C-alpha positions in Angstrom: 81.8 101.9 94.0 82.2 104.1 91.5 85.9 104.4 91.6 86.0 100.5 91.4 83.5 100.2 88.1 85.8 102.8 86.5 88.5 100.6 87.4 87.3 97.6 85.9 86.3 99.3 82.6 89.8 100.7 82.3 91.6 97.5 82.6 90.8 95.1 79.6 103.0 119.2 93.6 106.2 119.3 93.1 109.0 121.2 95.1 112.3 122.5 93.9 114.9 120.4 92.5 116.5 118.6 94.3 119.6 117.9 92.0 120.8 119.4 88.1 119.4 117.1 85.8 121.6 115.3 83.1 122.7 117.2 80.8 121.0 115.0 78.0 118.1 114.2 80.1 115.8 111.0 78.7 112.2 112.2 77.6 109.3 111.2 79.1 107.5 110.7 75.9 107.7 107.8 73.6 109.1 108.0 70.7 107.8 106.2 67.7 108.3 102.4 67.3 108.1 99.4 69.7 109.1 99.8 73.4 110.0 96.9 76.3 108.1 97.5 79.3 109.2 95.3 81.9 106.5 94.1 84.7 107.7 92.9 88.3 105.2 91.3 90.6 104.6 89.0 92.7 103.9 85.0 91.2 100.4 83.6 92.4 101.1 80.0 91.8 97.6 77.9 92.3 95.6 81.1 93.7 96.3 82.8 90.1 92.7 81.9 88.7 90.9 81.7 91.6 89.6 84.7 91.1 89.4 86.6 87.7 89.9 90.0 89.1 93.0 89.0 90.5 95.5 91.2 88.5 98.2 92.2 90.5 100.4 88.8 90.2 102.9 87.2 87.6 100.3 85.5 86.0 97.9 88.3 85.1 100.5 91.2 84.6 97.8 94.0 85.5 95.8 92.5 82.7 97.7 94.6 79.9 99.8 92.2 78.0 97.3 91.5 75.2 96.4 95.6 74.9 100.3 96.2 74.9 101.2 93.6 72.7 98.4 94.7 70.3 100.0 97.8 69.7 103.2 96.1 68.9 105.1 96.8 72.5 107.2 93.7 74.4 105.8 93.5 77.8 108.2 91.1 79.8 106.6 90.0 83.2 108.8 88.3 85.9 109.1 88.1 89.5 112.2 87.0 89.3 114.5 90.4 90.3 117.3 90.3 92.5 120.9 89.3 91.7 123.1 89.6 88.3 121.4 86.3 86.8 117.8 87.1 87.4 115.3 87.8 84.8 115.0 91.6 85.4 119.1 92.2 85.1 118.6 90.6 81.7 116.3 93.4 80.5 117.7 96.7 82.4 119.9 97.3 79.4 117.6 98.0 76.8 113.9 98.6 78.4 112.3 101.5 78.0 109.4 101.4 81.2 109.8 99.8 84.5 106.5 98.8 86.4 107.0 97.3 89.9 104.9 97.3 93.1 105.6 97.9 96.7 104.3 94.1 97.7 107.0 92.8 96.0 109.7 95.4 94.9 112.5 96.0 92.0 115.0 97.6 93.7 115.7 100.5 91.5 120.0 101.2 92.5 121.7 104.0 90.8 124.1 101.6 89.5 120.9 99.9 87.8 119.8 103.0 86.6 123.3 103.7 85.1 123.1 100.4 83.6 119.2 101.2 82.0 120.7 103.6 78.7 117.2 103.3 77.1 114.9 103.5 80.5 112.5 106.4 80.7 109.7 105.7 82.8 109.4 104.2 86.2 106.0 102.9 87.3 104.5 102.1 90.6 101.2 100.4 90.8 100.4 100.7 93.8 101.7 103.9 95.8 105.0 104.4 97.7 108.7 104.6 95.5 110.6 104.0 97.8 112.3 101.4 96.4 113.7 103.9 93.4 116.7 105.6 94.4 115.0 108.8 93.1 117.7 111.4 93.6 119.2 108.9 90.9 116.4 108.6 88.6 115.9 112.8 89.2 119.9 113.3 88.1 119.0 110.6 85.0 116.2 112.6 83.6 113.9 109.8 84.5 110.3 110.1 85.3 108.7 108.3 88.3 105.1 108.0 88.8 103.0 105.8 91.1 98.9 105.8 91.5 97.9 107.8 93.5 95.0 107.2 95.7 94.7 104.0 94.4 95.1 101.8 97.3 94.1 104.4 100.4 90.9 102.7 101.4 92.3 99.2 101.6 95.2 100.6 103.9 92.8 102.7 105.6 91.0 99.8 106.4 93.4 97.5 107.6 94.9 99.7 110.1 91.9 99.7 111.6 91.6 96.3 112.1 95.0 96.0 113.3 94.7 98.3 115.9 91.3 96.2 117.2 93.4 93.3 117.0 96.0 94.4 119.2 93.3 96.3 121.8 91.1 93.5 121.7 94.4 90.8 122.4 92.6 88.7 119.8 95.4 87.0 118.0 95.9 84.8 121.8 92.3 83.7 121.6 92.4 82.9 117.9 95.5 80.8 118.8 93.8 79.2 121.9 91.1 77.9 119.8 93.0 76.4 116.9 95.1 74.6 119.8 92.3 73.1 121.7 92.6 75.1 124.4 90.2 77.6 126.6 91.6 80.2 128.4 89.8 83.4 129.4 91.9 84.7 131.9 94.8 84.8 129.3 93.3 87.0 127.2 91.4 89.2 129.0 93.8 91.0 131.4 95.3 92.4 128.8 92.4 93.1 126.3 90.7 97.0 126.3 88.2 98.9 124.5 89.2 101.4 122.0 86.5 103.8 123.3 88.4 106.5 125.1 91.9 105.8 124.0 94.1 108.5 122.5 94.8 107.3 119.2 97.8 109.6 116.9 98.3 109.2 113.2 102.0 110.2 112.2 101.1 111.4 108.8 97.9 112.8 107.8 97.8 112.4 104.0 95.3 110.5 101.9 95.3 107.4 104.3 95.8 109.3 107.6 92.6 111.7 106.8 90.6 108.1 105.8 91.9 106.7 109.0 91.0 109.3 111.2 87.6 109.4 109.8 86.9 105.8 110.3 88.1 105.9 113.8 85.5 109.3 114.8 82.4 106.7 115.6 84.6 104.5 118.1 84.8 107.8 120.3 88.4 107.9 120.5 90.9 111.1 121.5 92.1 111.6 118.0 95.8 113.4 117.2 97.9 113.6 114.4 101.5 115.3 113.4 101.9 116.1 110.0 104.0 118.7 107.9 100.8 120.2 106.7 97.7 120.8 108.4 93.9 119.0 107.5 91.7 121.5 106.1 90.1 123.1 108.9 86.4 122.0 108.3 87.6 118.5 107.9 89.6 119.1 110.9 86.5 119.9 112.7 84.5 117.3 111.0 86.5 114.9 112.4 87.6 116.1 115.9 90.8 115.6 115.4 93.6 118.0 117.2 96.8 119.1 115.1 100.1 118.5 117.1 103.1 120.6 115.6 105.8 118.4 117.8 105.8 114.5 117.0 108.0 114.2 120.9 105.0 116.0 122.8 102.2 114.0 121.0 103.9 110.3 121.4 103.7 110.5 125.4 99.9 111.3 125.0 99.2 108.3 122.6 97.6 104.7 123.3 98.1 103.9 119.6 100.2 104.7 117.6 100.4 104.5 113.6 102.3 105.1 111.5 101.4 107.0 107.8 104.4 109.0 106.4 106.4 107.9 103.1 109.9 107.1 103.8 112.4 109.5 103.0 115.7 110.1 104.2 114.3 112.5 106.9 112.1 109.7 108.2 114.3 106.6 107.7 114.9 105.3 111.2 112.5 107.7 112.6 111.2 105.2 115.4 114.5 104.4 117.4 115.2 103.4 120.8 115.1 107.0 121.8 111.8 108.2 120.5 110.0 104.8 121.4 111.3 105.3 125.2 109.4 108.7 125.1 106.3 106.5 124.0 103.6 105.3 126.7 104.4 102.0 128.4 102.0 99.6 126.9 101.9 101.5 123.5 100.1 100.0 120.6 102.2 100.9 116.8 100.6 100.0 113.6 102.9 100.5 110.9 101.8 100.0 107.2 103.9 102.9 106.1 107.6 101.2 105.3 109.4 99.2 107.8 112.6 100.9 107.7 110.5 104.1 109.3 111.3 102.0 112.3 114.6 100.7 113.9 114.3 96.8 113.6 116.0 95.7 116.4 114.5 99.1 119.0 110.8 97.6 117.9 111.8 94.0 119.3 113.6 95.2 122.3 110.5 97.6 123.2 108.2 94.3 122.6 110.2 91.8 124.7 110.0 94.0 127.9 106.4 95.2 127.1 107.3 98.8 126.2 105.3 98.6 123.5 101.9 96.3 124.4 101.4 94.8 120.4 103.1 96.0 117.3 101.0 95.3 114.0 101.8 96.0 110.1 102.6 94.7 106.7 105.9 96.2 106.2 109.5 95.0 106.6 112.6 96.2 105.8 113.7 94.4 103.7 111.0 92.8 101.6 110.7 90.0 101.4 111.1 89.5 105.2 113.9 86.9 105.5 112.9 83.5 107.5 115.1 85.1 110.2 113.5 88.4 110.3 113.2 88.8 114.2 109.9 90.7 113.9 108.7 86.9 113.3 109.5 86.0 116.4 108.6 89.0 118.9 106.0 88.8 121.5 102.6 90.4 120.9 102.6 91.2 117.3 100.3 91.4 114.3 102.5 91.3 111.2 101.8 89.9 107.7 103.0 90.1 104.6 102.8 93.5 102.5 99.1 92.8 101.6 97.4 96.1 103.0 97.5 98.0 99.6 96.8 94.9 97.5 93.2 93.4 97.9 91.4 92.8 94.6 89.6 96.5 95.0 92.7 97.9 95.4 95.0 95.9 92.5 91.9 96.8 89.9 92.6 100.6 91.0 96.4 100.3 90.7 96.0 98.3 87.1 93.8 100.9 85.8 95.9 103.7 86.8 99.2 102.4 85.1 97.0 101.4 81.9 95.8 104.8 81.8 99.9 106.3 82.3 101.1 104.3 79.9 98.6 105.2 77.3 99.4 108.8 78.1 103.1 107.9 77.8 102.7 106.3 74.3 100.6 109.6 73.3 102.8 112.0 74.5 100.6 113.5 77.4 101.3 114.4 80.7 99.7 112.5 83.8 97.5 113.4 86.5 99.9 115.5 88.5 99.4 114.0 91.8 100.8 110.7 90.3 104.6 112.4 90.0 107.6 111.4 92.1 110.1 112.4 90.1 109.8 114.9 86.6 111.7 117.3 85.2 114.5 116.4 87.9 112.4 117.5 90.6 111.0 115.3 93.4 107.8 115.4 95.3 107.4 117.7 98.2 106.9 114.7 100.5 110.4 113.1 99.3 111.9 116.0 100.0 
């Protein structure tokens, strides 16, 4: 709650270089004068004014418009981000800062970076900057930052929700009720307790650790795979066991939760072959990134029953087209990308964006953990 109160008040470690910095590096800190800042967010329409703290939409633009304009800056807010005639494209050539979210991402390609001659700063309102060509940003001397920690509680809670929904076979029961049906057997034959099951998280960073902590009271056998081990004291407190070999961990798991960022190493990580190594009847929850999964391999495994249930809120691409096959596969618990954009999460990432913009204008560094690309170097999780 203290973090949330601080967020409400505020609204109103890098690895080796991945590439040589461009000979004329763009400076992070703002030069004097008005700056053009473009924010790309989802449109809320009739829901925009139903909650005064609903700041993550186009209509409210993180709640920073008056603050920016009072300092003489130009703030363009749009949801129109695709194609040569989009609103975003009109401003690429002269914008200084681009703010976008993982929930309605503006894909920042190498070509767009080349066009953006004045661009200095790319801010993610939330967590996850894989919608940006990070190597191209590093080569161009751009700074990329996100609001680290802003959505970890929101996403971890959502993951636990989806695990329980799938384990208890909740959705078919809900659909029976709204369709006027009553067939207990059609639900009960594949509903289980979570207690005693083995749950493994692929990735045990901020979100993964919170998930493990929240799973402990359920009496699960907890495993985790990551490139870095959890602090021994916390590991003992949670009762989680480190698994160095991912392919050795997966066959042990009744439930697998994906908590790793999307990088070139994790793209397509769960392909047909890796899914085949998992238990028949496994439940998978993925609130990380859709492209970590082989789309068709997930569909095939759900159709065959090898995956008993697949849940998450991330897709490839986003927004997901109407014909995306995950919409129609059996036993899924999919939603639009919502887990990290609760009202509480929005207040946190809006406050974080405002703080970094303020630092940018003043020539101050950001909190170290927020940097994804700085001075031509990528954060370690993206290497």
